[in-house]
C-alpha positions as CSV (number, residue, x, y, z in Angstrom):
1,M,98.3,67.9,-15.6
2,K,98.6,64.3,-15.4
3,F,102.4,64.3,-15.2
4,L,102.1,67.5,-12.6
5,L,100.5,64.9,-10.6
6,N,102.7,62.3,-11.1
7,I,105.9,64.0,-10.4
8,T,103.7,65.2,-7.0
9,F,103.0,61.7,-6.1
10,L,107.0,60.8,-6.8
11,F,108.2,63.2,-5.2
12,L,106.0,62.5,-1.8
13,F,107.2,59.3,-1.5
14,L,110.6,59.7,-2.2
15,F,110.2,62.3,0.8
16,S,108.4,59.6,2.9
17,Y,111.1,56.9,2.0
18,I,114.1,59.6,2.9
19,H,112.2,60.1,6.4
20,A,110.8,56.7,7.1
21,D,113.8,56.1,9.9
22,K,113.4,59.7,11.1
23,A,109.5,58.9,12.0
24,S,110.1,56.0,13.8
25,F,112.1,58.5,16.4
26,T,110.0,59.4,19.4
27,K,109.4,63.1,20.2
28,E,111.7,63.0,22.4
29,E,114.7,62.0,20.1
30,L,113.7,64.1,18.0
31,D,113.6,67.3,20.0
32,F,117.0,66.3,20.8
33,A,118.4,66.2,17.2
34,K,116.6,69.2,16.5
35,N,117.5,71.5,19.7
36,T,121.2,70.0,20.1
37,P,123.2,73.1,18.4
38,E,126.5,70.5,18.5
39,I,127.1,67.4,19.8
40,R,131.0,67.0,20.6
41,C,133.3,64.1,20.0
42,V,136.4,63.6,21.8
43,T,139.4,60.9,21.1
44,T,142.6,59.7,21.2
45,N,144.3,58.8,18.0
46,T,146.2,56.1,19.4
47,W,143.9,52.8,20.0
48,E,144.3,51.6,16.4
49,P,142.5,50.6,14.9
50,F,139.5,52.1,16.5
51,N,141.1,55.1,16.3
52,K,143.9,56.8,14.5
53,K,145.5,59.7,13.1
54,G,144.9,60.4,9.9
55,K,146.7,61.5,6.8
56,D,143.7,64.2,6.2
57,K,141.8,64.3,9.3
58,D,143.0,64.4,12.7
59,V,141.6,61.0,13.5
60,I,140.1,58.2,11.3
61,G,139.3,54.0,12.3
62,I,136.4,51.8,13.2
63,S,134.2,54.1,15.5
64,I,134.4,57.0,13.7
65,D,133.4,54.5,10.5
66,F,130.1,54.2,12.9
67,W,129.7,57.2,14.1
68,N,129.5,59.3,10.7
69,I,126.6,56.6,10.0
70,I,124.9,57.6,12.8
71,V,125.3,61.2,12.2
72,K,124.1,60.9,8.9
73,N,121.2,58.6,9.5
74,A,120.4,60.6,11.7
75,G,120.6,63.6,10.7
76,L,122.6,64.7,14.0
77,N,124.6,68.3,14.0
78,A,127.9,66.8,15.1
79,K,131.2,68.6,14.8
80,E,134.9,66.8,13.6
81,C,136.2,64.5,16.8
82,K,138.5,66.1,18.8
83,V,141.9,65.1,19.8
84,L,143.2,64.8,22.8
85,D,146.5,63.0,24.3
86,T,145.5,60.4,26.7
87,F,142.4,58.0,27.2
88,E,142.3,59.5,30.8
89,E,142.3,63.3,29.2
90,V,138.9,62.0,27.2
91,L,137.2,60.4,29.7
92,N,137.9,64.1,32.2
93,A,136.6,65.8,29.0
94,V,133.3,63.8,29.2
95,K,132.6,63.6,33.0
96,R,133.6,67.9,33.0
97,K,130.6,68.0,30.7
98,E,133.9,69.5,28.3
99,A,132.7,67.0,25.6
100,D,129.2,64.8,25.1
101,I,130.1,61.3,23.6
102,I,133.7,59.0,23.2
103,L,133.4,56.6,20.3
104,A,135.2,53.4,21.5
105,T,135.2,52.1,25.1
106,S,133.1,49.8,27.2
107,V,130.9,50.1,30.3
108,S,133.0,50.4,33.8
109,K,131.5,51.2,37.3
110,D,133.2,54.5,37.8
111,G,131.7,55.9,34.4
112,L,128.3,55.0,35.1
113,E,128.3,57.2,37.9
114,Y,128.5,60.3,35.1
115,A,127.9,58.7,31.7
116,L,125.3,56.5,29.6
117,F,126.3,53.2,27.3
118,S,124.9,52.8,24.0
119,K,124.2,48.9,22.6
120,P,127.8,47.2,21.8
121,Y,128.8,47.6,18.2
122,A,131.1,45.0,18.4
123,S,132.9,42.4,21.2
124,F,136.1,41.0,21.6
125,P,138.2,39.3,24.0
126,I,140.6,40.9,26.2
127,V,144.1,39.0,25.4
128,I,147.6,38.4,26.6
129,A,150.5,38.7,24.8
130,T,154.4,38.2,25.4
131,N,157.6,37.1,24.6
132,S,157.6,34.4,21.8
133,N,159.7,32.3,24.2
134,E,157.1,32.2,26.3
135,G,155.0,29.4,27.4
136,F,150.9,29.8,26.5
137,I,149.4,31.3,29.2
138,T,145.9,29.2,30.5
139,D,144.7,31.3,33.4
140,T,144.7,35.2,33.8
141,S,146.0,34.0,37.5
142,E,149.5,33.4,35.9
143,L,150.0,36.8,35.6
144,N,150.2,37.4,39.6
145,G,153.3,38.3,40.9
146,K,154.5,39.6,37.6
147,K,155.2,43.3,35.4
148,V,152.1,43.6,33.2
149,A,152.1,46.7,30.8
150,V,148.7,48.2,30.2
151,G,147.2,51.6,29.4
152,K,146.2,53.5,31.7
153,G,142.7,54.5,32.6
154,F,142.0,52.1,29.6
155,T,138.6,50.4,30.7
156,S,140.6,46.5,29.9
157,T,142.5,47.9,32.4
158,K,140.3,48.0,35.5
159,Y,138.4,45.3,34.0
160,L,141.9,43.2,35.0
161,E,142.9,45.5,38.2
162,N,139.0,44.9,39.6
163,S,139.6,41.3,39.9
164,Y,143.5,40.5,40.0
165,K,145.1,42.4,42.8
166,D,148.2,41.0,43.0
167,I,149.4,41.6,39.5
168,N,152.5,44.3,39.4
169,Y,150.8,46.8,36.9
170,I,153.1,49.3,34.3
171,E,150.7,51.8,33.9
172,V,151.3,53.5,29.9
173,K,150.1,56.3,27.9
174,D,149.8,53.5,24.7
175,I,149.8,50.7,23.5
176,D,153.3,51.3,21.4
177,K,154.8,52.2,24.8
178,A,153.7,48.7,26.6
179,L,154.8,46.7,23.5
180,L,158.2,48.7,23.6
181,L,158.7,48.0,27.0
182,L,157.9,43.9,26.6
183,E,160.5,43.5,23.7
184,A,163.2,44.9,26.0
185,G,162.3,42.5,28.5
186,E,161.2,45.4,31.3
187,V,157.2,43.7,31.6
188,Y,156.4,40.2,31.3
189,A,153.3,40.9,29.3
190,V,150.8,43.1,27.5
191,V,146.9,43.0,28.2
192,E,144.8,44.7,25.4
193,V,141.7,44.2,23.5
194,L,142.5,41.5,20.9
195,P,142.2,43.5,17.7
196,V,144.0,46.4,19.3
197,L,147.1,44.3,20.3
198,A,147.0,42.2,17.0
199,Y,147.0,45.5,14.8
200,H,149.9,47.1,16.9
201,I,152.3,43.8,16.5
202,K,151.9,43.7,12.6
203,K,152.2,47.5,12.2
204,N,155.7,47.5,14.2
205,G,156.8,44.3,12.6
206,Y,157.4,42.4,16.4
207,S,158.2,39.0,15.2
208,N,159.7,37.8,18.9
209,I,156.1,39.0,19.9
210,K,152.9,36.3,20.2
211,I,149.6,36.4,21.7
212,S,150.1,33.6,24.2
213,G,146.5,33.6,25.8
214,K,143.3,35.0,26.8
215,T,141.5,36.3,29.5
216,E,138.0,35.3,30.6
217,F,136.7,38.8,30.1
218,I,135.0,40.2,26.8
219,F,135.0,43.9,26.0
220,D,132.2,45.3,24.2
221,V,132.6,48.3,22.2
222,Q,130.4,51.0,23.0
223,M,130.0,54.3,22.7
224,M,129.6,56.7,26.0
225,V,127.5,59.5,26.0
226,R,126.9,62.3,29.2
227,K,124.9,61.0,31.3
228,D,122.0,64.2,30.7
229,Y,121.9,63.3,27.5
230,P,120.3,59.8,27.5
231,A,118.1,60.5,24.1
232,L,121.4,60.6,22.5
233,V,122.1,57.4,23.6
234,S,118.1,56.2,22.4
235,I,119.2,57.7,18.8
236,I,122.8,56.0,18.7
237,N,121.0,52.5,19.3
238,H,118.2,52.9,17.2
239,E,120.3,53.8,14.2
240,M,122.9,51.0,15.9
241,D,120.2,48.2,14.5
242,E,119.6,49.7,11.4
243,I,123.1,49.1,10.3
244,T,122.8,45.5,8.8
245,K,125.6,42.8,9.3
246,E,126.8,43.1,6.1
247,K,127.5,46.4,6.5
248,K,129.1,45.8,10.3
249,E,131.7,43.2,8.5
250,E,132.3,45.5,5.3
251,I,133.9,48.4,8.4
252,L,135.8,46.1,10.5
253,N,137.0,43.5,7.8
254,Q,138.6,47.0,6.0
255,W,140.3,48.0,9.5
256,F,141.4,44.3,10.1
257,S,142.6,43.4,6.5
258,V,146.8,42.5,6.7
259,E,148.8,44.3,4.4
260,Y,152.2,42.3,3.7
261,I,155.7,43.7,2.8
262,K,157.8,42.1,0.3
263,I,161.3,42.1,1.2
264,N,163.4,42.6,-1.6
265,Y,167.0,41.7,-1.1
266,T,170.0,43.5,-2.9
267,G,173.5,44.5,-3.1
268,L,174.4,41.3,-2.2
269,F,178.1,40.0,-4.0
270,Y,180.1,36.9,-4.2
271,L,182.8,37.0,-1.6
272,G,183.7,33.4,-1.5
273,A,182.5,30.5,-0.5
274,M,182.4,31.3,3.4
275,L,180.5,34.2,2.7
276,F,177.8,32.4,0.3
277,L,177.1,29.8,3.2
278,M,176.9,32.7,5.5
279,V,174.9,34.8,3.1
280,L,172.5,31.6,2.6
281,F,172.4,31.3,6.4
282,W,171.1,34.8,7.0
283,I,168.7,34.5,4.5
284,Y,167.3,31.1,5.9
285,R,166.7,32.9,9.3
286,E,165.8,36.2,7.8
287,V,162.8,34.6,5.2
288,I,162.2,31.5,5.6
289,L,162.0,31.8,9.4
290,K,159.7,35.2,9.7
291,K,157.6,33.7,6.5
292,Y,156.7,30.5,9.0
293,N,156.2,33.0,11.8
294,K,153.9,35.1,9.9
295,N,151.7,32.2,8.0
296,L,151.4,31.0,11.8
297,N,150.2,34.1,12.9
298,N,148.1,33.8,10.7
299,L,146.9,30.6,11.6
300,L,146.5,31.6,15.2
301,A,144.3,34.7,14.2
302,Q,142.1,32.5,11.7
303,L,141.9,30.2,14.8
304,E,141.2,32.8,17.0
305,E,138.1,34.3,15.1
306,K,136.5,30.5,14.8
307,N,137.1,30.9,19.0
308,L,134.5,34.2,18.9
309,L,131.9,32.8,16.4
310,L,132.0,29.3,18.3
311,E,132.2,31.5,21.6
312,K,129.2,33.7,20.4
313,L,127.2,31.1,19.2
314,S,127.5,29.5,22.8
315,I,126.3,32.3,24.9
316,T,123.4,33.0,21.9
317,D,120.1,31.4,21.5
318,K,119.6,30.6,18.2
319,L,115.3,31.0,17.4
320,T,115.8,34.6,19.1
321,G,119.0,35.8,18.9
322,L,118.8,36.8,22.4
323,N,121.3,35.6,25.3
324,N,120.9,32.0,26.3
325,R,120.8,30.6,29.8
326,V,124.6,30.1,30.1
327,K,125.4,34.0,28.9
328,L,122.3,34.8,31.5
329,D,123.9,32.9,34.5
330,E,127.0,34.7,33.7
331,M,125.9,38.2,33.8
332,L,123.7,36.9,37.4
333,A,127.0,36.1,38.7
334,L,128.9,39.3,37.3
335,N,126.1,41.1,39.1
336,F,125.7,39.8,42.4
337,D,129.6,40.4,42.6
338,M,129.6,43.7,42.0
339,F,126.5,43.7,45.2
340,L,129.0,41.7,47.1
341,R,132.1,43.9,46.5
342,Y,130.4,47.3,46.4
343,E,126.9,46.7,46.8
344,N,125.3,47.9,43.8
345,I,121.7,46.8,44.2
346,F,120.0,44.8,40.7
347,S,116.6,43.5,40.1
348,I,115.4,40.4,38.2
349,I,112.1,40.3,35.8
350,L,111.0,36.6,34.9
351,L,108.6,36.7,32.6
352,D,106.2,34.4,30.9
353,I,103.5,34.2,27.8
354,D,100.5,33.5,28.7
355,D,98.6,30.1,27.2
356,F,102.1,29.5,24.7
357,K,101.5,25.7,25.2
358,K,97.7,26.7,23.7
359,I,99.6,28.9,20.7
360,N,101.1,25.8,19.8
361,D,98.4,23.1,19.8
362,E,96.3,25.4,18.1
363,F,98.3,27.0,15.6
364,G,101.7,24.4,15.3
365,H,105.3,24.6,16.7
366,L,106.0,27.0,13.7
367,A,103.8,29.4,14.5
368,G,104.6,29.3,18.3
369,D,108.1,29.7,17.2
370,E,107.5,33.6,15.7
371,V,105.5,34.6,18.6
372,L,109.2,33.7,20.6
373,K,110.7,36.0,17.8
374,V,108.2,39.2,17.8
375,F,107.7,38.9,21.7
376,A,111.7,39.3,21.8
377,K,112.1,42.0,19.6
378,I,109.1,43.8,21.8
379,L,111.4,43.2,24.9
380,S,114.5,44.3,23.3
381,K,113.3,47.5,22.1
382,N,111.8,48.7,25.1
383,I,114.0,47.7,27.7
384,R,116.8,49.9,28.8
385,T,120.6,50.5,27.7
386,T,121.6,48.9,30.7
387,D,119.6,45.7,31.0
388,I,120.1,42.5,30.2
389,L,117.9,40.6,28.1
390,G,117.6,36.6,27.8
391,R,115.4,33.9,26.7
392,W,115.6,31.8,30.3
393,G,113.9,28.6,28.9
394,G,110.8,27.5,26.6
395,E,108.5,30.4,26.6
396,E,110.1,32.2,29.4
397,F,112.4,35.4,29.3
398,M,114.6,37.0,32.3
399,I,116.0,40.7,32.6
400,I,118.5,41.8,34.9
401,S,118.4,45.4,35.9
402,P,121.8,47.1,37.2
403,E,121.2,49.3,39.8
404,T,117.8,49.3,39.8
405,D,115.3,48.7,43.1
406,T,111.9,46.5,42.6
407,V,109.8,50.6,42.3
408,G,112.1,50.7,39.1
409,A,111.7,47.1,37.5
410,S,108.2,47.0,38.2
411,K,107.7,50.0,36.4
412,L,109.9,48.6,33.4
413,A,107.5,45.5,33.9
414,H,104.3,47.3,33.6
415,I,105.6,49.6,30.5
416,L,106.7,46.0,28.9
417,K,103.3,44.2,30.0
418,E,101.6,47.4,27.8
419,K,103.4,46.9,24.9
420,I,103.0,43.0,24.9
421,D,99.2,43.8,25.8
422,V,98.4,46.3,22.1
423,H,100.6,43.9,19.9
424,V,98.3,41.9,17.6
425,F,100.4,38.4,16.6
426,K,99.9,37.6,12.9
427,D,97.5,34.9,12.9
428,I,96.7,34.7,16.4
429,G,95.8,37.9,17.6
430,K,96.9,38.9,21.3
431,I,98.6,38.0,24.2
432,T,100.0,38.7,27.1
433,G,102.2,37.9,29.4
434,S,102.9,37.2,33.6
435,F,105.7,38.9,35.4
436,G,107.8,38.4,38.5
437,V,109.7,41.0,40.1
438,A,112.9,40.9,42.6
439,Q,115.8,42.4,44.1
440,I,118.6,41.6,45.2
441,D,118.6,41.8,49.3
442,N,122.2,41.5,51.7
443,G,122.3,38.1,53.0
444,E,120.4,36.6,49.8
445,T,122.0,33.6,47.7
446,M,122.1,34.4,43.6
447,K,120.1,31.7,43.8
448,E,117.3,33.0,46.0
449,V,117.0,36.2,44.5
450,V,116.4,34.1,41.2
451,A,113.8,32.0,43.2
452,A,111.8,34.6,44.5
453,A,111.4,36.5,41.0
454,D,110.2,33.0,40.1
455,K,107.8,33.0,43.0
456,A,106.1,36.3,42.0
457,L,105.7,35.0,38.4
458,Y,104.5,31.5,39.7
459,S,102.0,34.2,42.0
460,A,101.2,36.0,38.8
461,K,100.1,33.4,36.9
462,N,97.6,31.5,39.7
463,S,96.2,35.1,39.8
464,G,95.1,35.9,36.8
465,K,98.0,36.1,34.5
466,D,98.5,39.2,32.8
467,R,99.8,40.8,35.9
468,V,103.6,41.8,37.6
469,V,103.9,40.8,40.9
470,C,106.8,41.9,43.0
471,S,108.6,39.7,45.7
472,L,107.7,40.4,48.9
């Protein structure tokens, strides 16, 4: 009898452990996973290393590896990805709801009209490749007036086209076609996401092509989901957060590793002193110089990796892991530009931890730091996919909500306030927060809308704290 009880308890423990992740899903997410007969994925197989043609399967790559982990851990019923010829066809399949998800893209203005986007699972700069005899490009504006090959319908192309109207864009089906045009001298440059461009240059052995510069654009690699499937986005984000940093690095390193080809020179015969000198010269040119170029490319790749790390550190708050003031300023400028260009409204939520100085005084600064970290996690878990969260300074946080008016931003602020109100902070107890909400308006500058949110926050503090105040 005792043996049977032990076996039963062991089974229950294993069952609860295996289903622990699903237990954290909301009812809406569980219903979606249970009731959706199959999730249809669509992709190309020409955007290496994110998606490429496999030997036994139609498509493999970084995006497929991440998707397979999410499908397995969330228990989703997903079909094998359908491969289409062009990225335009892929986008149209989601737009017409003939497919449910694209595994590797980034947020674009037109995409937001018919789709939702997950959190990024990787971020890379958009870079510029030229022939090796060209100098380094220090500013994207140097491409104005020149022929530049770009992927037709690619999100990276749309980033460039929105800001640089004077470039002579040569649209191509895929990156291989773009590099062929560059090698032939028919275009001045190719613009694409760093790992994609580097992968294809190395794969095809272009020793006369180099990465000559970096644009100001960062490509956040995300999954695009049809707009009426918000529960799927929530599930993806949940499972994305569960993937460890080590596992993400393992996936990326697997696809970014470089394969070196050993060159074996045979069949050379002694044909006299002149022929011997010619062979020596040929070996010098084909082996030594190529090896030098490869080493140089490796050094540039390592330098780029360090630059990416420094760039990430420069826009990340060290304590909370959120966006810092520099990144928030950048995103404010971007949303303000979208408002001026396309009248896309956005709202700002400024929030502050009430009586934070008292927490530091009574419990110490280490306890105060823990409060900031837990506070940041509560906010991160409860904002929407499109919202941008960061630490504005001290105990103050900012949320930028694109395509959201004051009513929507106020509703979000109340949800966040309620989540904070019910949380019990270790060794401290209950903590409250005050919120100020403001919406961009015609004629306002970016500084004025931030000042309006700050004024609303100040009003919330002065009227009793633990409340949401909207700017008039």
